C-alpha positions in Angstrom: 101.8 106.4 94.3 102.2 110.0 95.2 100.0 111.1 92.3 96.4 112.2 92.7 93.9 109.6 91.5 92.4 111.9 88.8 95.9 112.4 87.2 96.5 108.6 87.2 93.1 108.0 85.7 93.9 110.5 82.9 97.1 108.6 82.2 95.3 105.2 82.0 93.7 103.6 79.0 91.9 100.2 78.9 90.5 98.4 75.9 89.5 94.8 75.1 91.8 92.7 73.0 89.7 91.5 70.1 88.7 87.8 70.1 90.9 87.0 73.2 88.8 87.7 76.3 91.6 89.9 77.5 91.8 93.6 78.5 94.8 95.7 77.6 95.7 98.4 80.2 98.1 101.1 79.1 99.6 103.7 81.5 101.5 106.7 80.3 104.6 107.6 82.3 108.0 109.0 81.3 109.6 106.0 83.0 108.6 102.8 81.0 109.4 100.5 84.0 107.1 102.5 86.3 104.4 102.6 83.6 104.6 98.8 83.3 104.5 98.4 87.1 101.5 100.7 87.5 99.5 99.1 84.7 100.1 95.7 86.3 99.1 97.0 89.7 95.9 98.4 88.2 95.1 95.0 86.7 95.8 93.1 89.9 93.6 95.4 92.0 90.8 95.4 89.4 90.9 91.6 89.2 90.9 91.2 93.0 88.0 93.5 93.5 86.0 92.0 90.6 86.6 88.5 91.8 85.6 89.4 95.4 82.3 90.9 94.1 81.6 87.7 92.0 81.8 85.5 95.1 78.2 86.3 96.0 76.9 84.9 92.7 76.0 81.3 91.9 79.0 79.3 90.7 77.8 78.9 87.2 77.2 82.7 86.9 80.6 83.8 88.1 83.2 85.3 85.9 86.6 85.0 87.5 89.5 87.1 86.2 93.1 86.1 86.3 
C-alpha cells in the first residue's frame, strides 16, 4: 500500500464476534473491493505473525489462528 501506516490504522477496526471465537476486521475505503482486500491482508499477516510467536510454546498451550 502507498498509504502511511497511521492512516491505515485509523481506517481499521477490529472486534470479536460474540460466541464464535472469530475476530471481525473492518477497513474503511471508498473502493469496497480494495477495503475487502486490505482487511483480508491484515488478517493474514496478523495470523501468520501470531502463529509464528506461538511456536515457542508447549503444544497444549498454543493458540493457532486460521
